[in-house]
C-alpha positions, 0 to 999 in steps of 0.5 A: 477596617483594621479590626476586620483585617486581623480577624480575617487572619485570626487576630481578635481585637476590640474596636476600642482597642484599634482606635487606642492603637490608632491614636498612640501609633498613627501619628508616627506611622503616618508621618513615616509613610509621608517622609518615604514617599517624599519625592516620588509624588506627582507633580500636578496637584488637584485641590478641593473642598468639601462641607461638613458639619461638626458640632452643628457649625459648617466647616470646611474639609480642604483636600490636596491629591496628585494625578495618581490619587495619593492624597498630599494634605487635608485641612479643616477650617471654619472658612472658604475664602482666600485666607483658608486657600493660602493656608492649605497652599502653604501647608502643602508647600512646606510638607511637599518641598517644591511647588506642582508644575499644575494646579487644578481646582474647581471654579471657587475664586479663592484659589486663584488669589491665593495661587497668584501670592503663593505660587505666582510661576504655577500653572492654573487649571480650573475643571468643572467636577463631574458630580453624580452619574450619567444617567439613571441607567448607570446609577442603578447598575452601580447601586444593584451591585454596590449595595448587596456587597456593602449589606455584607459587611454593614453590622450594627456596632452599638447595638450588640454585645461584641462576641455577637459582632465578632461573630456576625463580622466572621460570618460576612468574612467567611461568605465574601471569601467563598463568593471570591473563590467562586468568582476566581474559579 
């Protein structure tokens, strides 16, 4: 995305350049953003986890988000148990400096067990997360809009020379600009 944003401003860089830049400077920027947002975050935390595969092995990506959608922290672990939930909560408390007013989780029992030890005074609510769409009609409406837009920006990166990739990306950005101008008019 950084590469595309820069191209829109007339700055041509390769994907590899952006990756190296992120490795070199990304941690500093992330830490500075966290420091500046300290104390401004919400007091309601949503915690969840999702399974991911790394090298063919199952891992869990644990995530905490405040009520405004700001990602508080993420943590990759091999387990989905009370010990793993405690580790996430300790990391959150250390990073945020204070406990939330309320914590909202799915029905995984490990959250409740960890909360009793780590944050006993915090209110805990469990919500059934609605996954997917309410009806086939809603799904159809969404994908009929989403997919053409996604296709506009889906440009193969590894199968073509970099100059051709830049040409395709420039053409996609020009088309998007024209469409956005038409919509605004």
